[in-house]
N, C-alpha and C positions, 0 to 999 in steps of 0.2 A: 239151384241158382235162380234168383228172381229174374223176372222179365226185364227190370231196369238194368241189372248187371249184364244180362245178355246183350242189351242194346249198347251199353258202354263198351263191352268187349268187341262187338261187331264194328262200331264206329272207329275204335282204335285200330283194328285190323285194316279197315278200308282207308282211313286217312293217314296212317303212319306206316304200317308194315308193308302194305301193297305198293305204295310209291317207292319205298326203300328198295324193295326187290326189283321193281322196274328200272330204277336208276342203276342199281348194281349190275343187272343184266345188260343194260345198254353200255355201261363203262367196260364191262368185261368182254363183250362180243363185238360191238360196232365201233366204239370210239378208238381213235388212233392216238399214239403218243405224239406230243408236240413239245418241241424244245426251242428255246430262244437263247441266243448268245449275244452279248453286247460287248463291244470293245471301244476304247477311247485312246486318244493320244494328243499330245500337245507339242507344238513346235515352238521353240523359244530361240531368240537370237542372243548373241553375246551381249551382256549388259555393260561391259567395260567400254570406254570410249576408244575408238580406233582413229587412225589418221584420217580416214575419209569422213568420219563424223566431225572431226575438227575443221574440215574444210566446208562446213555449212550443209551437211547432209548430202554430200555428193553420191553416197551409196544408194540413196532412194532413186536418184535419176538413172543410175546405171543398172538397176534391177536387182540389187543385192539386199532384198528384204525377205523376211520369213513368210510373208503371204504367198509369194511365188513358190517357195519351197513347199509350203503347205498344200497349195493347189496341185503341184506335181505329185506329192505323196498321196493325196486323196484320189487322184486319177488312177494311180497305180493300185491302190488298195481296192478300188471298185472295178478294176479291170478284169478281164477274162484270164489274162496271163497269171495273175496272182492266184486265182482259183485253180488253174491247172497246176501251178507249182505246189500248192497245198495238197491237191489230190495225188500228186506224184510222191509226196512225202508220206502220205497216209497209206 
């Protein structure tokens, strides 16, 4: 093998194979598994007109909107109580 070929082989080993083994060793021995889960939900109101809607939107003044329901649901989902219930099922 010529000196030029030896230099090419050595540079390939140093620049490609060695980092590959270092990364593989790190991933196999030190790195930990990481998982991510995403969920989503939508709260919708009834689209048909009700008697309170016919009275000029009286439902908005009495608190009958989907935003309040969404806030309540969001607070429950992010609460410690829901996490404990899920842990009890698992």
